[in-house]
C-alpha positions as CSV (number, residue, x, y, z in Angstrom):
1,X,-3.5,32.8,-31.4
2,X,-4.3,33.1,-35.1
3,X,-2.8,30.6,-37.4
4,X,-2.2,31.5,-41.1
5,X,-4.1,29.6,-43.8
6,X,-0.8,28.4,-45.2
7,X,0.3,26.9,-42.0
8,X,-3.1,25.1,-41.6
9,X,-2.8,23.7,-45.1
10,X,0.7,22.5,-44.5
11,X,-0.2,20.9,-41.2
12,X,-3.3,19.2,-42.8
13,X,-1.4,18.0,-45.8
14,X,1.4,16.5,-43.7
15,X,-1.1,14.8,-41.4
16,X,-3.0,13.3,-44.3
17,X,0.1,12.3,-46.3
18,X,1.2,10.3,-43.3
19,X,-1.9,8.1,-43.9
20,X,-1.0,7.5,-47.6
21,X,1.3,4.8,-48.7
22,X,4.0,6.2,-51.0
23,X,3.9,5.1,-54.6
24,X,6.8,5.0,-57.1
25,X,6.5,7.5,-59.9
26,X,5.7,4.8,-62.5
27,X,2.7,3.6,-60.4
28,X,0.7,6.8,-60.8
29,X,-2.6,6.1,-62.8
30,X,-2.6,9.6,-64.3
31,X,0.3,9.9,-66.7
32,X,-1.0,13.3,-67.9
33,X,-0.2,14.7,-64.5
34,X,3.3,15.6,-65.3
35,X,5.2,18.9,-65.2
36,X,5.3,21.1,-68.3
37,X,7.6,19.5,-70.8
38,X,8.5,19.7,-74.5
39,X,7.4,16.2,-75.1
40,X,4.6,14.0,-73.7
41,X,5.5,10.9,-71.7
42,X,5.6,7.5,-73.5
43,X,7.7,8.3,-76.5
44,X,7.8,10.9,-79.3
45,X,4.0,11.0,-79.9
46,X,2.3,13.5,-82.2
47,X,3.8,16.9,-82.7
48,X,2.8,19.4,-80.0
49,X,1.0,22.6,-80.8
50,X,2.9,25.8,-80.6
51,X,2.9,27.6,-77.3
52,X,3.1,26.4,-73.6
53,X,2.0,23.0,-72.5
54,X,0.3,22.5,-69.1
55,X,-0.6,19.6,-66.9
56,X,-4.1,18.1,-66.9
57,X,-4.6,19.0,-63.3
58,X,-8.3,18.0,-63.4
59,X,-7.1,14.4,-63.3
60,X,-5.5,14.9,-59.8
61,X,-7.0,12.8,-57.1
62,X,-7.3,14.1,-53.5
63,X,-4.3,11.9,-52.6
64,X,-2.3,13.5,-55.5
65,X,-3.0,16.9,-54.1
66,X,-2.0,15.9,-50.5
67,X,1.3,14.4,-51.8
68,X,2.0,17.6,-53.7
69,X,1.3,19.9,-50.8
70,X,3.4,17.8,-48.4
71,X,6.3,17.6,-50.8
72,X,6.0,13.9,-51.3
73,X,5.1,13.8,-54.9
74,X,8.1,12.4,-56.8
75,X,6.9,14.2,-60.0
76,X,7.2,17.6,-58.4
77,X,10.4,17.6,-56.2
78,X,10.4,20.4,-53.7
79,X,6.7,21.3,-54.2
80,X,4.7,22.6,-51.2
81,X,2.2,25.1,-50.0
82,X,4.3,28.0,-51.2
83,X,3.3,26.9,-54.7
84,X,-0.3,28.0,-54.1
85,X,0.5,31.7,-54.3
86,X,0.9,33.7,-57.5
87,X,-2.5,33.6,-59.0
88,X,-5.5,35.9,-58.9
89,X,-8.9,34.2,-58.2
90,X,-12.1,35.7,-59.4
91,X,-15.8,34.6,-59.1
92,X,-17.8,34.5,-62.3
93,X,-21.1,33.3,-61.0
94,X,-22.6,33.7,-57.5
95,X,-26.0,33.5,-55.8
96,X,-27.6,36.5,-57.4
97,X,-26.4,35.5,-60.8
98,X,-27.9,32.0,-60.3
99,X,-31.3,33.5,-59.4
100,X,-31.1,35.7,-62.5
101,X,-30.3,32.7,-64.7
102,X,-33.1,30.7,-63.2
103,X,-35.5,33.6,-63.8
104,X,-34.4,34.0,-67.4
105,X,-34.8,30.3,-68.2
106,X,-38.2,30.2,-66.6
107,X,-39.4,33.3,-68.5
108,X,-37.5,33.1,-71.8
109,X,-36.4,29.5,-72.2
110,X,-33.1,27.6,-72.6
111,X,-32.0,29.7,-75.6
112,X,-32.0,33.0,-73.7
113,X,-30.2,31.3,-70.8
114,X,-27.6,29.9,-73.1
115,X,-27.1,33.4,-74.6
116,X,-26.1,34.6,-71.2
117,X,-23.6,31.8,-70.8
118,X,-22.1,32.9,-74.1
119,X,-22.0,36.6,-73.1
120,X,-20.2,35.7,-69.8
121,X,-17.7,33.6,-71.7
122,X,-17.0,36.3,-74.3
123,X,-16.6,39.1,-71.8
124,X,-14.3,36.9,-69.7
125,X,-12.0,36.0,-72.6
126,X,-12.0,39.6,-74.0
127,X,-11.0,40.9,-70.6
128,X,-8.1,38.5,-70.4
129,X,-6.9,39.7,-73.8
130,X,-7.3,43.4,-72.8
131,X,-5.3,42.8,-69.6
132,X,-2.5,40.6,-70.8
133,X,-2.2,41.9,-74.4
134,X,0.2,39.6,-76.4
135,X,1.4,37.5,-73.4
136,X,0.2,33.8,-73.1
137,X,-2.4,33.3,-70.4
138,X,-3.3,30.1,-68.5
139,X,-6.9,30.3,-67.3
140,X,-7.6,27.8,-64.5
141,X,-11.3,27.2,-64.3
142,X,-13.0,25.7,-61.2
143,X,-16.8,25.5,-61.8
144,X,-17.5,25.3,-58.1
145,X,-20.1,23.2,-56.3
146,X,-21.1,19.9,-57.9
147,X,-18.9,16.9,-57.1
148,X,-19.3,13.1,-57.4
149,X,-22.8,11.9,-56.5
150,X,-22.7,9.3,-53.8
151,X,-19.5,10.7,-52.3
152,X,-20.2,14.4,-51.9
153,X,-22.4,16.6,-54.1
154,X,-23.1,20.3,-53.5
155,X,-25.8,21.7,-55.9
156,X,-25.2,25.3,-54.9
157,X,-27.9,28.0,-54.5
158,X,-31.4,27.1,-55.7
159,X,-30.2,23.6,-56.4
160,X,-29.1,24.8,-59.9
161,X,-25.9,26.7,-59.4
162,X,-23.7,23.7,-60.1
163,X,-25.5,23.3,-63.5
164,X,-25.1,26.9,-64.4
165,X,-21.4,27.0,-63.6
166,X,-20.6,23.9,-65.6
167,X,-22.5,25.3,-68.6
168,X,-20.6,28.5,-68.3
169,X,-17.3,26.7,-68.2
170,X,-18.3,24.7,-71.4
171,X,-19.2,28.0,-73.1
172,X,-15.8,29.5,-72.2
173,X,-14.0,26.5,-73.6
174,X,-16.0,26.5,-76.8
175,X,-15.3,30.2,-77.5
176,X,-11.6,29.9,-76.4
177,X,-11.1,27.4,-79.3
178,X,-11.4,30.3,-81.7
179,X,-8.3,31.8,-83.4
180,X,-8.9,35.2,-81.6
181,X,-8.1,33.5,-78.3
182,X,-5.2,31.4,-79.3
183,X,-3.0,32.9,-76.6
184,X,-5.4,31.7,-73.9
185,X,-5.0,28.1,-72.6
186,X,-7.9,26.7,-70.6
187,X,-7.4,24.1,-67.9
188,X,-10.2,22.7,-65.8
189,X,-9.2,22.3,-62.2
190,X,-12.4,20.4,-61.3
191,X,-13.5,16.9,-62.1
192,X,-16.9,15.6,-60.9
193,X,-15.8,12.0,-61.7
194,X,-13.3,12.1,-58.8
195,X,-14.9,12.0,-55.4
196,X,-13.6,14.3,-52.6
197,X,-13.0,11.2,-50.5
198,X,-9.7,10.9,-48.5
199,X,-10.4,7.4,-47.3
200,X,-11.2,8.5,-43.8
201,X,-13.3,6.3,-41.5
202,X,-16.8,7.3,-40.4
203,X,-18.0,9.7,-39.2
204,X,-15.3,11.9,-40.8
205,X,-15.8,10.5,-44.4
206,X,-17.6,12.7,-46.9
207,X,-20.7,10.5,-47.1
208,X,-21.4,10.9,-43.4
209,X,-20.9,14.7,-43.7
210,X,-23.4,14.7,-46.5
211,X,-26.0,12.8,-44.5
212,X,-25.6,15.0,-41.5
213,X,-26.1,18.2,-43.6
214,X,-29.1,16.7,-45.3
215,X,-30.7,15.7,-42.0
216,X,-30.3,19.3,-40.6
217,X,-32.1,20.7,-43.7
218,X,-35.1,18.3,-43.5
């Protein structure tokens, strides 16, 4: 019997959420993780820029994600796995591109490699403007690979892919700050400072998985 990806996510989220102690809304360490609002939490604050306001989802911990998917996050009543649909994912860099970037850097230096980062960023942003015209765009950027060292770190192909993807994200963000791209809001959905550790006991914890994978490669 085939089980849909959504049902697997739901089952996994419910199972993991059962291991997590519920916390009141005021106890969350990440106050920026709140739904879109006309005013930030904690009072009036400085005036907000014109246009839509989005959560800083890169601050979400694995536990926050599980609570969201299982409908147990008090900040997002009624949320669940159905909220994962409605977006169009696209890969920017992959293994062949990583090899090309390594080759360019080796033959032409860091400046030539950085020029490619900039070209990728410009074409990405210009494509969004061409597709969405005058409508506001939320671009969710996941660099891929990487992670928190000591918990779980995936360098990607050639051992350099994580570096290239993060530099490309930085280039996208830098260019998106220009007035020409004012309709595009960039949000990182990755954070290497947060470990992919769900508090599971060995051997299911991420550190043990990392050791087993390393031992198979040696």
